[in-house]
N, CA, C and O atoms as a Tripos MOL2 file, in Angstrom:
@<TRIPOS>MOLECULE
protein
  304   303    76     0     0
PROTEIN
NO_CHARGES

@<TRIPOS>ATOM
      1 N        -207.1720   -3.9020  -36.8200 N.3       1 MET1
      2 CA       -206.3150   -4.9440  -37.3630 C.3       1 MET1
      3 C        -204.8470   -4.6630  -37.0710 C.2       1 MET1
      4 O        -204.1120   -5.5550  -36.6480 O.2       1 MET1
      5 N        -204.4200   -3.4240  -37.2980 N.am      2 LEU2
      6 CA       -203.0260   -3.0390  -37.0500 C.3       2 LEU2
      7 C        -202.6860   -3.1360  -35.5620 C.2       2 LEU2
      8 O        -201.5760   -3.5140  -35.1890 O.2       2 LEU2
      9 N        -203.6610   -2.7890  -34.7230 N.am      3 LEU3
     10 CA       -203.4460   -2.8650  -33.2790 C.3       3 LEU3
     11 C        -203.2300   -4.3190  -32.8380 C.2       3 LEU3
     12 O        -202.3890   -4.5800  -31.9780 O.2       3 LEU3
     13 N        -203.9630   -5.2490  -33.4050 N.am      4 LYS4
     14 CA       -203.7910   -6.6660  -33.0790 C.3       4 LYS4
     15 C        -202.4010   -7.1570  -33.4850 C.2       4 LYS4
     16 O        -201.7770   -7.9160  -32.7430 O.2       4 LYS4
     17 N        -201.9170   -6.7430  -34.6310 N.am      5 ILE5
     18 CA       -200.5820   -7.1520  -35.0910 C.3       5 ILE5
     19 C        -199.5100   -6.5920  -34.1730 C.2       5 ILE5
     20 O        -198.5660   -7.2990  -33.8200 O.2       5 ILE5
     21 N        -199.6420   -5.3310  -33.7810 N.am      6 LEU6
     22 CA       -198.6660   -4.7230  -32.8590 C.3       6 LEU6
     23 C        -198.6750   -5.4280  -31.5030 C.2       6 LEU6
     24 O        -197.6140   -5.6420  -30.9160 O.2       6 LEU6
     25 N        -199.8470   -5.7880  -31.0020 N.am      7 LEU7
     26 CA       -199.9280   -6.4950  -29.7300 C.3       7 LEU7
     27 C        -199.2920   -7.8830  -29.8210 C.2       7 LEU7
     28 O        -198.6120   -8.3110  -28.8880 O.2       7 LEU7
     29 N        -199.5020   -8.5840  -30.9250 N.am      8 ILE8
     30 CA       -198.8930   -9.9050  -31.1060 C.3       8 ILE8
     31 C        -197.3680   -9.7920  -31.1820 C.2       8 ILE8
     32 O        -196.6550  -10.5940  -30.5790 O.2       8 ILE8
     33 N        -196.8700   -8.7970  -31.9220 N.am      9 VAL9
     34 CA       -195.4200   -8.5790  -32.0170 C.3       9 VAL9
     35 C        -194.8520   -8.2240  -30.6420 C.2       9 VAL9
     36 O        -193.7850   -8.7170  -30.2770 O.2       9 VAL9
     37 N        -195.5320   -7.3940  -29.8860 N.am     10 ALA10
     38 CA       -195.0750   -7.0170  -28.5480 C.3      10 ALA10
     39 C        -195.0660   -8.2280  -27.6240 C.2      10 ALA10
     40 O        -194.1500   -8.3940  -26.8180 O.2      10 ALA10
     41 N        -196.0800   -9.0680  -27.7400 N.am     11 LEU11
     42 CA       -196.1430  -10.2770  -26.9220 C.3      11 LEU11
     43 C        -195.0100  -11.2390  -27.2570 C.2      11 LEU11
     44 O        -194.3920  -11.8110  -26.3590 O.2      11 LEU11
     45 N        -194.7370  -11.4170  -28.5410 N.am     12 ILE12
     46 CA       -193.6330  -12.2870  -28.9640 C.3      12 ILE12
     47 C        -192.2960  -11.7310  -28.4740 C.2      12 ILE12
     48 O        -191.4410  -12.4810  -28.0030 O.2      12 ILE12
     49 N        -192.1190  -10.4100  -28.5890 N.am     13 ALA13
     50 CA       -190.8830   -9.7860  -28.1190 C.3      13 ALA13
     51 C        -190.7290   -9.9530  -26.6090 C.2      13 ALA13
     52 O        -189.6280  -10.2250  -26.1290 O.2      13 ALA13
     53 N        -191.8010   -9.7960  -25.8680 N.am     14 ALA14
     54 CA       -191.7440   -9.9520  -24.4150 C.3      14 ALA14
     55 C        -191.3670  -11.3760  -24.0350 C.2      14 ALA14
     56 O        -190.5390  -11.5860  -23.1490 O.2      14 ALA14
     57 N        -191.9720  -12.3540  -24.7010 N.am     15 VAL15
     58 CA       -191.6450  -13.7600  -24.4270 C.3      15 VAL15
     59 C        -190.1790  -14.0280  -24.7490 C.2      15 VAL15
     60 O        -189.5050  -14.7330  -23.9970 O.2      15 VAL15
     61 N        -189.6760  -13.4820  -25.8460 N.am     16 TYR16
     62 CA       -188.2740  -13.6770  -26.2180 C.3      16 TYR16
     63 C        -187.3460  -13.1120  -25.1460 C.2      16 TYR16
     64 O        -186.4160  -13.7870  -24.7030 O.2      16 TYR16
     65 N        -187.6060  -11.8650  -24.7290 N.am     17 PHE17
     66 CA       -186.7170  -11.2310  -23.7550 C.3      17 PHE17
     67 C        -186.8040  -11.8890  -22.3800 C.2      17 PHE17
     68 O        -185.8130  -11.9160  -21.6500 O.2      17 PHE17
     69 N        -187.9420  -12.4060  -22.0240 N.am     18 ILE18
     70 CA       -188.0850  -13.0300  -20.7070 C.3      18 ILE18
     71 C        -187.4450  -14.4180  -20.6660 C.2      18 ILE18
     72 O        -186.7730  -14.7610  -19.6930 O.2      18 ILE18
     73 N        -187.6480  -15.2160  -21.7150 N.am     19 PHE19
     74 CA       -187.2410  -16.6210  -21.6400 C.3      19 PHE19
     75 C        -185.9740  -16.9780  -22.4140 C.2      19 PHE19
     76 O        -185.2670  -17.9090  -22.0300 O.2      19 PHE19
     77 N        -185.6750  -16.2660  -23.4820 N.am     20 PHE20
     78 CA       -184.6040  -16.7310  -24.3600 C.3      20 PHE20
     79 C        -183.3380  -15.8860  -24.3270 C.2      20 PHE20
     80 O        -182.2520  -16.4200  -24.5500 O.2      20 PHE20
     81 N        -183.4340  -14.6230  -24.0650 N.am     21 LYS21
     82 CA       -182.2470  -13.7760  -24.0710 C.3      21 LYS21
     83 C        -181.4750  -13.9870  -22.7780 C.2      21 LYS21
     84 O        -182.0370  -13.8990  -21.6870 O.2      21 LYS21
     85 N        -180.1800  -14.2670  -22.9110 N.am     22 LYS22
     86 CA       -179.3460  -14.4860  -21.7370 C.3      22 LYS22
     87 C        -179.0270  -13.1470  -21.0860 C.2      22 LYS22
     88 O        -178.8230  -12.1350  -21.7570 O.2      22 LYS22
     89 N        -178.9910  -13.1750  -19.7810 N.am     23 LYS23
     90 CA       -178.6740  -11.9530  -19.0440 C.3      23 LYS23
     91 C        -177.1630  -11.7640  -19.0440 C.2      23 LYS23
     92 O        -176.4200  -12.7440  -19.0050 O.2      23 LYS23
     93 N        -176.6970  -10.5130  -19.0860 N.am     24 PRO24
     94 CA       -175.2470  -10.2780  -19.0880 C.3      24 PRO24
     95 C        -174.6310  -10.6520  -17.7420 C.2      24 PRO24
     96 O        -175.2690  -10.5320  -16.6960 O.2      24 PRO24
     97 N        -173.3970  -11.1000  -17.7880 N.am     25 ILE25
     98 CA       -172.6690  -11.4690  -16.5820 C.3      25 ILE25
     99 C        -172.2660  -10.1880  -15.8640 C.2      25 ILE25
    100 O        -171.8570   -9.2110  -16.4900 O.2      25 ILE25
    101 N        -172.3870  -10.2090  -14.5560 N.am     26 ARG26
    102 CA       -172.0280   -9.0230  -13.7800 C.3      26 ARG26
    103 C        -170.5400   -8.7300  -13.9220 C.2      26 ARG26
    104 O        -169.7130   -9.6370  -13.8260 O.2      26 ARG26
    105 N        -170.2050   -7.4900  -14.1450 N.am     27 GLN27
    106 CA       -168.8090   -7.1140  -14.3330 C.3      27 GLN27
    107 C        -168.0650   -7.0470  -13.0090 C.2      27 GLN27
    108 O        -166.8530   -7.2600  -12.9810 O.2      27 GLN27
    109 N        -168.7520   -6.7580  -11.9160 N.am     28 ASN28
    110 CA       -168.0930   -6.7240  -10.6090 C.3      28 ASN28
    111 C        -167.5550   -8.0960  -10.2500 C.2      28 ASN28
    112 O        -166.4750   -8.2110   -9.6690 O.2      28 ASN28
    113 N        -168.2970   -9.1310  -10.5910 N.am     29 HIS29
    114 CA       -167.8350  -10.4970  -10.3120 C.3      29 HIS29
    115 C        -166.5550  -10.7860  -11.0850 C.2      29 HIS29
    116 O        -165.6440  -11.4200  -10.5540 O.2      29 HIS29
    117 N        -166.4730  -10.3270  -12.3390 N.am     30 ASP30
    118 CA       -165.2720  -10.5300  -13.1390 C.3      30 ASP30
    119 C        -164.0770   -9.8080  -12.5270 C.2      30 ASP30
    120 O        -162.9700  -10.3440  -12.5190 O.2      30 ASP30
    121 N        -164.2870   -8.6060  -12.0190 N.am     31 LYS31
    122 CA       -163.1850   -7.8550  -11.4060 C.3      31 LYS31
    123 C        -162.6850   -8.5510  -10.1490 C.2      31 LYS31
    124 O        -161.4790   -8.6190   -9.9090 O.2      31 LYS31
    125 N        -163.6230   -9.0760   -9.3360 N.am     32 GLU32
    126 CA       -163.2180   -9.7940   -8.1320 C.3      32 GLU32
    127 C        -162.4300  -11.0450   -8.4820 C.2      32 GLU32
    128 O        -161.4560  -11.3770   -7.8070 O.2      32 GLU32
    129 N        -162.8420  -11.7310   -9.5200 N.am     33 THR33
    130 CA       -162.1370  -12.9330   -9.9530 C.3      33 THR33
    131 C        -160.7310  -12.5830  -10.4120 C.2      33 THR33
    132 O        -159.7860  -13.3110  -10.1100 O.2      33 THR33
    133 N        -160.5750  -11.4750  -11.1420 N.am     34 ASN34
    134 CA       -159.2520  -11.0570  -11.6010 C.3      34 ASN34
    135 C        -158.3630  -10.6760  -10.4280 C.2      34 ASN34
    136 O        -157.1700  -10.9790  -10.4360 O.2      34 ASN34
    137 N        -158.9220  -10.0170   -9.4220 N.am     35 LYS35
    138 CA       -158.1210   -9.6590   -8.2540 C.3      35 LYS35
    139 C        -157.6350  -10.9060   -7.5320 C.2      35 LYS35
    140 O        -156.4860  -10.9700   -7.0940 O.2      35 LYS35
    141 N        -158.5080  -11.8920   -7.4090 N.am     36 LYS36
    142 CA       -158.1160  -13.1200   -6.7280 C.3      36 LYS36
    143 C        -157.0510  -13.8690   -7.5020 C.2      36 LYS36
    144 O        -156.1600  -14.4710   -6.9020 O.2      36 LYS36
    145 N        -157.1250  -13.8430   -8.8120 N.am     37 SER37
    146 CA       -156.1350  -14.5670   -9.5990 C.3      37 SER37
    147 C        -154.7850  -13.8390   -9.5740 C.2      37 SER37
    148 O        -153.7440  -14.4800   -9.7250 O.2      37 SER37
    149 N        -154.7840  -12.5180   -9.3880 N.am     38 GLN38
    150 CA       -153.5320  -11.7820   -9.3180 C.3      38 GLN38
    151 C        -152.8490  -11.9730   -7.9650 C.2      38 GLN38
    152 O        -151.6210  -12.0010   -7.8870 O.2      38 GLN38
    153 N        -153.6320  -12.1010   -6.9140 N.am     39 HIS39
    154 CA       -153.0930  -12.2710   -5.5660 C.3      39 HIS39
    155 C        -153.6740  -13.5440   -4.9510 C.2      39 HIS39
    156 O        -154.5700  -13.4770   -4.1100 O.2      39 HIS39
    157 N        -153.1650  -14.6960   -5.3700 N.am     40 PRO40
    158 CA       -153.7790  -15.9400   -4.9020 C.3      40 PRO40
    159 C        -153.5060  -16.2370   -3.4310 C.2      40 PRO40
    160 O        -154.3310  -16.8730   -2.7740 O.2      40 PRO40
    161 N        -152.3720  -15.7920   -2.9010 N.am     41 SER41
    162 CA       -152.0760  -16.1430   -1.5130 C.3      41 SER41
    163 C        -152.1330  -14.9040   -0.6430 C.2      41 SER41
    164 O        -151.4760  -13.9020   -0.9220 O.2      41 SER41
    165 N        -152.9140  -14.9800    0.3980 N.am     42 SER42
    166 CA       -152.9330  -13.9270    1.3980 C.3      42 SER42
    167 C        -152.6460  -14.5730    2.7420 C.2      42 SER42
    168 O        -153.3050  -14.2860    3.7410 O.2      42 SER42
    169 N        -151.6530  -15.4490    2.7490 N.am     43 ASP43
    170 CA       -151.2810  -16.1520    3.9680 C.3      43 ASP43
    171 C        -150.6680  -15.1660    4.9520 C.2      43 ASP43
    172 O        -149.9660  -14.2320    4.5660 O.2      43 ASP43
    173 N        -150.9440  -15.3910    6.2130 N.am     44 MET44
    174 CA       -150.3930  -14.5450    7.2600 C.3      44 MET44
    175 C        -149.1650  -15.2360    7.8520 C.2      44 MET44
    176 O        -149.1780  -16.4380    8.1170 O.2      44 MET44
    177 N        -148.1080  -14.4560    8.0530 N.am     45 VAL45
    178 CA       -146.8790  -14.9850    8.6500 C.3      45 VAL45
    179 C        -146.5260  -14.1370    9.8610 C.2      45 VAL45
    180 O        -146.8810  -12.9610    9.9380 O.2      45 VAL45
    181 N        -145.8230  -14.7480   10.8030 N.am     46 GLU46
    182 CA       -145.4620  -14.0650   12.0410 C.3      46 GLU46
    183 C        -144.0780  -13.4300   11.9060 C.2      46 GLU46
    184 O        -143.1510  -14.0470   11.3820 O.2      46 GLU46
    185 N        -143.9530  -12.2060   12.3780 N.am     47 CYS47
    186 CA       -142.6630  -11.5110   12.3730 C.3      47 CYS47
    187 C        -141.7340  -12.2130   13.3630 C.2      47 CYS47
    188 O        -142.1330  -12.5020   14.4910 O.2      47 CYS47
    189 N        -140.5160  -12.4840   12.9500 N.am     48 ALA48
    190 CA       -139.5520  -13.1900   13.7990 C.3      48 ALA48
    191 C        -139.0760  -12.3230   14.9540 C.2      48 ALA48
    192 O        -138.5700  -12.8520   15.9440 O.2      48 ALA48
    193 N        -139.2230  -11.0140   14.8560 N.am     49 SER49
    194 CA       -138.7360  -10.1180   15.8920 C.3      49 SER49
    195 C        -139.8140   -9.7370   16.9020 C.2      49 SER49
    196 O        -139.6220   -9.9210   18.1040 O.2      49 SER49
    197 N        -140.9500   -9.2060   16.4310 N.am     50 CYS50
    198 CA       -141.9630   -8.6940   17.3620 C.3      50 CYS50
    199 C        -143.1830   -9.5930   17.4930 C.2      50 CYS50
    200 O        -143.9790   -9.4060   18.4130 O.2      50 CYS50
    201 N        -143.3540  -10.5670   16.5960 N.am     51 GLY51
    202 CA       -144.4580  -11.5050   16.7140 C.3      51 GLY51
    203 C        -145.7600  -11.0620   16.0770 C.2      51 GLY51
    204 O        -146.7620  -11.7710   16.1730 O.2      51 GLY51
    205 N        -145.7710   -9.9010   15.4260 N.am     52 ILE52
    206 CA       -146.9820   -9.4240   14.7530 C.3      52 ILE52
    207 C        -147.1720  -10.2130   13.4670 C.2      52 ILE52
    208 O        -146.2080  -10.5380   12.7740 O.2      52 ILE52
    209 N        -148.4360  -10.5170   13.1570 N.am     53 TYR53
    210 CA       -148.7410  -11.2240   11.9110 C.3      53 TYR53
    211 C        -148.9520  -10.2200   10.7860 C.2      53 TYR53
    212 O        -149.6020   -9.1910   10.9710 O.2      53 TYR53
    213 N        -148.3990  -10.5260    9.6240 N.am     54 THR54
    214 CA       -148.5470   -9.7040    8.4360 C.3      54 THR54
    215 C        -148.7430  -10.6090    7.2280 C.2      54 THR54
    216 O        -148.4460  -11.8020    7.2830 O.2      54 THR54
    217 N        -149.2420  -10.0400    6.1420 N.am     55 GLU55
    218 CA       -149.4390  -10.8550    4.9420 C.3      55 GLU55
    219 C        -148.0880  -11.2540    4.3670 C.2      55 GLU55
    220 O        -147.1280  -10.4860    4.4240 O.2      55 GLU55
    221 N        -148.0190  -12.4470    3.8200 N.am     56 ALA56
    222 CA       -146.7640  -12.9520    3.2700 C.3      56 ALA56
    223 C        -146.2880  -12.0920    2.1090 C.2      56 ALA56
    224 O        -145.0850  -11.9590    1.8880 O.2      56 ALA56
    225 N        -147.2370  -11.5000    1.3560 N.am     57 ASP57
    226 CA       -146.8530  -10.6500    0.2330 C.3      57 ASP57
    227 C        -146.1730   -9.3590    0.7000 C.2      57 ASP57
    228 O        -145.3280   -8.8110   -0.0070 O.2      57 ASP57
    229 N        -146.5430   -8.8710    1.8950 N.am     58 ASP58
    230 CA       -145.9950   -7.6150    2.4090 C.3      58 ASP58
    231 C        -144.7770   -7.8230    3.3060 C.2      58 ASP58
    232 O        -144.0790   -6.8580    3.6160 O.2      58 ASP58
    233 N        -144.5130   -9.0320    3.7190 N.am     59 ALA59
    234 CA       -143.4310   -9.3090    4.6600 C.3      59 ALA59
    235 C        -142.0650   -9.2120    3.9810 C.2      59 ALA59
    236 O        -141.9310   -9.4070    2.7730 O.2      59 ALA59
    237 N        -141.0650   -8.9060    4.7960 N.am     60 ILE60
    238 CA       -139.6760   -8.8610    4.3370 C.3      60 ILE60
    239 C        -139.0300  -10.1770    4.7480 C.2      60 ILE60
    240 O        -139.0960  -10.5680    5.9130 O.2      60 ILE60
    241 N        -138.4130  -10.8520    3.8040 N.am     61 ILE61
    242 CA       -137.7790  -12.1410    4.0870 C.3      61 ILE61
    243 C        -136.2740  -11.9370    4.1450 C.2      61 ILE61
    244 O        -135.6740  -11.4100    3.2080 O.2      61 ILE61
    245 N        -135.6730  -12.3560    5.2420 N.am     62 SER62
    246 CA       -134.2330  -12.2360    5.4080 C.3      62 SER62
    247 C        -133.7420  -13.4640    6.1600 C.2      62 SER62
    248 O        -134.2380  -13.7710    7.2440 O.2      62 SER62
    249 N        -132.7760  -14.1640    5.5930 N.am     63 ASN63
    250 CA       -132.2110  -15.3860    6.1830 C.3      63 ASN63
    251 C        -133.2960  -16.4140    6.4980 C.2      63 ASN63
    252 O        -133.2150  -17.1150    7.5060 O.2      63 ASN63
    253 N        -134.3000  -16.5030    5.6460 N.am     64 GLY64
    254 CA       -135.3610  -17.4880    5.8150 C.3      64 GLY64
    255 C        -136.3830  -17.1370    6.8770 C.2      64 GLY64
    256 O        -137.2250  -17.9680    7.2180 O.2      64 GLY64
    257 N        -136.3280  -15.9170    7.4120 N.am     65 LYS65
    258 CA       -137.2870  -15.4740    8.4270 C.3      65 LYS65
    259 C        -138.1050  -14.3200    7.8720 C.2      65 LYS65
    260 O        -137.6330  -13.5560    7.0300 O.2      65 LYS65
    261 N        -139.3400  -14.2010    8.3540 N.am     66 TYR66
    262 CA       -140.2300  -13.1260    7.9310 C.3      66 TYR66
    263 C        -140.1890  -11.9890    8.9380 C.2      66 TYR66
    264 O        -140.1950  -12.2160   10.1480 O.2      66 TYR66
    265 N        -140.1470  -10.7550    8.4230 N.am     67 TYR67
    266 CA       -140.1700   -9.5610    9.2670 C.3      67 TYR67
    267 C        -141.2600   -8.6230    8.7560 C.2      67 TYR67
    268 O        -141.5180   -8.5510    7.5550 O.2      67 TYR67
    269 N        -141.9050   -7.8960    9.6970 N.am     68 CYS68
    270 CA       -142.9950   -7.0090    9.3180 C.3      68 CYS68
    271 C        -142.4820   -5.6630    8.8150 C.2      68 CYS68
    272 O        -143.1860   -4.9810    8.0710 O.2      68 CYS68
    273 N        -141.2710   -5.2660    9.2050 N.am     69 SER69
    274 CA       -140.7310   -3.9760    8.7750 C.3      69 SER69
    275 C        -139.2020   -4.0430    8.7530 C.2      69 SER69
    276 O        -138.6000   -5.0150    9.2090 O.2      69 SER69
    277 N        -138.6020   -3.0050    8.2210 N.am     70 LYS70
    278 CA       -137.1280   -2.9480    8.1820 C.3      70 LYS70
    279 C        -136.5410   -2.7740    9.5780 C.2      70 LYS70
    280 O        -135.4380   -3.2460    9.8550 O.2      70 LYS70
    281 N        -137.2770   -2.0970   10.4550 N.am     71 GLU71
    282 CA       -136.8080   -1.9260   11.8300 C.3      71 GLU71
    283 C        -136.7090   -3.2780   12.5340 C.2      71 GLU71
    284 O        -135.7280   -3.5540   13.2250 O.2      71 GLU71
    285 N        -137.7230   -4.1130   12.3550 N.am     72 CYS72
    286 CA       -137.6830   -5.4450   12.9690 C.3      72 CYS72
    287 C        -136.6040   -6.3080   12.3270 C.2      72 CYS72
    288 O        -136.0010   -7.1470   12.9950 O.2      72 CYS72
    289 N        -136.3620   -6.1080   11.0560 N.am     73 GLN73
    290 CA       -135.3080   -6.8670   10.3690 C.3      73 GLN73
    291 C        -133.9470   -6.5060   10.9420 C.2      73 GLN73
    292 O        -133.0940   -7.3790   11.1030 O.2      73 GLN73
    293 N        -133.7320   -5.2440   11.2480 N.am     74 GLN74
    294 CA       -132.4550   -4.7990   11.8210 C.3      74 GLN74
    295 C        -132.2800   -5.3010   13.2510 C.2      74 GLN74
    296 O        -131.1670   -5.6170   13.6700 O.2      74 GLN74
    297 N        -133.4000   -5.3760   14.0090 N.am     75 ARG75
    298 CA       -133.3280   -5.8810   15.3820 C.3      75 ARG75
    299 C        -133.1120   -7.3800   15.4370 C.2      75 ARG75
    300 O        -132.4600   -7.9030   16.3410 O.2      75 ARG75
    301 N        -133.6850   -8.0700   14.4350 N.am     76 GLY76
    302 CA       -133.6510   -9.5270   14.4590 C.3      76 GLY76
    303 C        -132.3760  -10.0250   13.9050 C.2      76 GLY76
    304 O        -132.1610  -11.2350   13.8420 O.2      76 GLY76
@<TRIPOS>BOND
     1     1     2 1
     2     2     3 1
     3     3     4 2
     4     3     5 am
     5     5     6 1
     6     6     7 1
     7     7     8 2
     8     7     9 am
     9     9    10 1
    10    10    11 1
    11    11    12 2
    12    11    13 am
    13    13    14 1
    14    14    15 1
    15    15    16 2
    16    15    17 am
    17    17    18 1
    18    18    19 1
    19    19    20 2
    20    19    21 am
    21    21    22 1
    22    22    23 1
    23    23    24 2
    24    23    25 am
    25    25    26 1
    26    26    27 1
    27    27    28 2
    28    27    29 am
    29    29    30 1
    30    30    31 1
    31    31    32 2
    32    31    33 am
    33    33    34 1
    34    34    35 1
    35    35    36 2
    36    35    37 am
    37    37    38 1
    38    38    39 1
    39    39    40 2
    40    39    41 am
    41    41    42 1
    42    42    43 1
    43    43    44 2
    44    43    45 am
    45    45    46 1
    46    46    47 1
    47    47    48 2
    48    47    49 am
    49    49    50 1
    50    50    51 1
    51    51    52 2
    52    51    53 am
    53    53    54 1
    54    54    55 1
    55    55    56 2
    56    55    57 am
    57    57    58 1
    58    58    59 1
    59    59    60 2
    60    59    61 am
    61    61    62 1
    62    62    63 1
    63    63    64 2
    64    63    65 am
    65    65    66 1
    66    66    67 1
    67    67    68 2
    68    67    69 am
    69    69    70 1
    70    70    71 1
    71    71    72 2
    72    71    73 am
    73    73    74 1
    74    74    75 1
    75    75    76 2
    76    75    77 am
    77    77    78 1
    78    78    79 1
    79    79    80 2
    80    79    81 am
    81    81    82 1
    82    82    83 1
    83    83    84 2
    84    83    85 am
    85    85    86 1
    86    86    87 1
    87    87    88 2
    88    87    89 am
    89    89    90 1
    90    90    91 1
    91    91    92 2
    92    91    93 am
    93    93    94 1
    94    94    95 1
    95    95    96 2
    96    95    97 am
    97    97    98 1
    98    98    99 1
    99    99   100 2
   100    99   101 am
   101   101   102 1
   102   102   103 1
   103   103   104 2
   104   103   105 am
   105   105   106 1
   106   106   107 1
   107   107   108 2
   108   107   109 am
   109   109   110 1
   110   110   111 1
   111   111   112 2
   112   111   113 am
   113   113   114 1
   114   114   115 1
   115   115   116 2
   116   115   117 am
   117   117   118 1
   118   118   119 1
   119   119   120 2
   120   119   121 am
   121   121   122 1
   122   122   123 1
   123   123   124 2
   124   123   125 am
   125   125   126 1
   126   126   127 1
   127   127   128 2
   128   127   129 am
   129   129   130 1
   130   130   131 1
   131   131   132 2
   132   131   133 am
   133   133   134 1
   134   134   135 1
   135   135   136 2
   136   135   137 am
   137   137   138 1
   138   138   139 1
   139   139   140 2
   140   139   141 am
   141   141   142 1
   142   142   143 1
   143   143   144 2
   144   143   145 am
   145   145   146 1
   146   146   147 1
   147   147   148 2
   148   147   149 am
   149   149   150 1
   150   150   151 1
   151   151   152 2
   152   151   153 am
   153   153   154 1
   154   154   155 1
   155   155   156 2
   156   155   157 am
   157   157   158 1
   158   158   159 1
   159   159   160 2
   160   159   161 am
   161   161   162 1
   162   162   163 1
   163   163   164 2
   164   163   165 am
   165   165   166 1
   166   166   167 1
   167   167   168 2
   168   167   169 am
   169   169   170 1
   170   170   171 1
   171   171   172 2
   172   171   173 am
   173   173   174 1
   174   174   175 1
   175   175   176 2
   176   175   177 am
   177   177   178 1
   178   178   179 1
   179   179   180 2
   180   179   181 am
   181   181   182 1
   182   182   183 1
   183   183   184 2
   184   183   185 am
   185   185   186 1
   186   186   187 1
   187   187   188 2
   188   187   189 am
   189   189   190 1
   190   190   191 1
   191   191   192 2
   192   191   193 am
   193   193   194 1
   194   194   195 1
   195   195   196 2
   196   195   197 am
   197   197   198 1
   198   198   199 1
   199   199   200 2
   200   199   201 am
   201   201   202 1
   202   202   203 1
   203   203   204 2
   204   203   205 am
   205   205   206 1
   206   206   207 1
   207   207   208 2
   208   207   209 am
   209   209   210 1
   210   210   211 1
   211   211   212 2
   212   211   213 am
   213   213   214 1
   214   214   215 1
   215   215   216 2
   216   215   217 am
   217   217   218 1
   218   218   219 1
   219   219   220 2
   220   219   221 am
   221   221   222 1
   222   222   223 1
   223   223   224 2
   224   223   225 am
   225   225   226 1
   226   226   227 1
   227   227   228 2
   228   227   229 am
   229   229   230 1
   230   230   231 1
   231   231   232 2
   232   231   233 am
   233   233   234 1
   234   234   235 1
   235   235   236 2
   236   235   237 am
   237   237   238 1
   238   238   239 1
   239   239   240 2
   240   239   241 am
   241   241   242 1
   242   242   243 1
   243   243   244 2
   244   243   245 am
   245   245   246 1
   246   246   247 1
   247   247   248 2
   248   247   249 am
   249   249   250 1
   250   250   251 1
   251   251   252 2
   252   251   253 am
   253   253   254 1
   254   254   255 1
   255   255   256 2
   256   255   257 am
   257   257   258 1
   258   258   259 1
   259   259   260 2
   260   259   261 am
   261   261   262 1
   262   262   263 1
   263   263   264 2
   264   263   265 am
   265   265   266 1
   266   266   267 1
   267   267   268 2
   268   267   269 am
   269   269   270 1
   270   270   271 1
   271   271   272 2
   272   271   273 am
   273   273   274 1
   274   274   275 1
   275   275   276 2
   276   275   277 am
   277   277   278 1
   278   278   279 1
   279   279   280 2
   280   279   281 am
   281   281   282 1
   282   282   283 1
   283   283   284 2
   284   283   285 am
   285   285   286 1
   286   286   287 1
   287   287   288 2
   288   287   289 am
   289   289   290 1
   290   290   291 1
   291   291   292 2
   292   291   293 am
   293   293   294 1
   294   294   295 1
   295   295   296 2
   296   295   297 am
   297   297   298 1
   298   298   299 1
   299   299   300 2
   300   299   301 am
   301   301   302 1
   302   302   303 1
   303   303   304 2
@<TRIPOS>SUBSTRUCTURE
     1 MET1         2 RESIDUE 1 A MET
     2 LEU2         6 RESIDUE 1 A LEU
     3 LEU3        10 RESIDUE 1 A LEU
     4 LYS4        14 RESIDUE 1 A LYS
     5 ILE5        18 RESIDUE 1 A ILE
     6 LEU6        22 RESIDUE 1 A LEU
     7 LEU7        26 RESIDUE 1 A LEU
     8 ILE8        30 RESIDUE 1 A ILE
     9 VAL9        34 RESIDUE 1 A VAL
    10 ALA10       38 RESIDUE 1 A ALA
    11 LEU11       42 RESIDUE 1 A LEU
    12 ILE12       46 RESIDUE 1 A ILE
    13 ALA13       50 RESIDUE 1 A ALA
    14 ALA14       54 RESIDUE 1 A ALA
    15 VAL15       58 RESIDUE 1 A VAL
    16 TYR16       62 RESIDUE 1 A TYR
    17 PHE17       66 RESIDUE 1 A PHE
    18 ILE18       70 RESIDUE 1 A ILE
    19 PHE19       74 RESIDUE 1 A PHE
    20 PHE20       78 RESIDUE 1 A PHE
    21 LYS21       82 RESIDUE 1 A LYS
    22 LYS22       86 RESIDUE 1 A LYS
    23 LYS23       90 RESIDUE 1 A LYS
    24 PRO24       94 RESIDUE 1 A PRO
    25 ILE25       98 RESIDUE 1 A ILE
    26 ARG26      102 RESIDUE 1 A ARG
    27 GLN27      106 RESIDUE 1 A GLN
    28 ASN28      110 RESIDUE 1 A ASN
    29 HIS29      114 RESIDUE 1 A HIS
    30 ASP30      118 RESIDUE 1 A ASP
    31 LYS31      122 RESIDUE 1 A LYS
    32 GLU32      126 RESIDUE 1 A GLU
    33 THR33      130 RESIDUE 1 A THR
    34 ASN34      134 RESIDUE 1 A ASN
    35 LYS35      138 RESIDUE 1 A LYS
    36 LYS36      142 RESIDUE 1 A LYS
    37 SER37      146 RESIDUE 1 A SER
    38 GLN38      150 RESIDUE 1 A GLN
    39 HIS39      154 RESIDUE 1 A HIS
    40 PRO40      158 RESIDUE 1 A PRO
    41 SER41      162 RESIDUE 1 A SER
    42 SER42      166 RESIDUE 1 A SER
    43 ASP43      170 RESIDUE 1 A ASP
    44 MET44      174 RESIDUE 1 A MET
    45 VAL45      178 RESIDUE 1 A VAL
    46 GLU46      182 RESIDUE 1 A GLU
    47 CYS47      186 RESIDUE 1 A CYS
    48 ALA48      190 RESIDUE 1 A ALA
    49 SER49      194 RESIDUE 1 A SER
    50 CYS50      198 RESIDUE 1 A CYS
    51 GLY51      202 RESIDUE 1 A GLY
    52 ILE52      206 RESIDUE 1 A ILE
    53 TYR53      210 RESIDUE 1 A TYR
    54 THR54      214 RESIDUE 1 A THR
    55 GLU55      218 RESIDUE 1 A GLU
    56 ALA56      222 RESIDUE 1 A ALA
    57 ASP57      226 RESIDUE 1 A ASP
    58 ASP58      230 RESIDUE 1 A ASP
    59 ALA59      234 RESIDUE 1 A ALA
    60 ILE60      238 RESIDUE 1 A ILE
    61 ILE61      242 RESIDUE 1 A ILE
    62 SER62      246 RESIDUE 1 A SER
    63 ASN63      250 RESIDUE 1 A ASN
    64 GLY64      254 RESIDUE 1 A GLY
    65 LYS65      258 RESIDUE 1 A LYS
    66 TYR66      262 RESIDUE 1 A TYR
    67 TYR67      266 RESIDUE 1 A TYR
    68 CYS68      270 RESIDUE 1 A CYS
    69 SER69      274 RESIDUE 1 A SER
    70 LYS70      278 RESIDUE 1 A LYS
    71 GLU71      282 RESIDUE 1 A GLU
    72 CYS72      286 RESIDUE 1 A CYS
    73 GLN73      290 RESIDUE 1 A GLN
    74 GLN74      294 RESIDUE 1 A GLN
    75 ARG75      298 RESIDUE 1 A ARG
    76 GLY76      302 RESIDUE 1 A GLY
């Protein structure tokens, strides 16, 4: 009798965990979303001096022109 009750409880618990309990959201996906929201633009811009493309966030802006480094800024 006790074995039948334990089996029924185990079966009910299994059905609950399989069909009703929501699975946790992956944390890696949340981290990727946060990174994207912190750095929304990764546009590439061309250096006015040497022509190399660099990310707009890393580029140096001087007189309305983009430069890839301080050396190119001094040359341009």
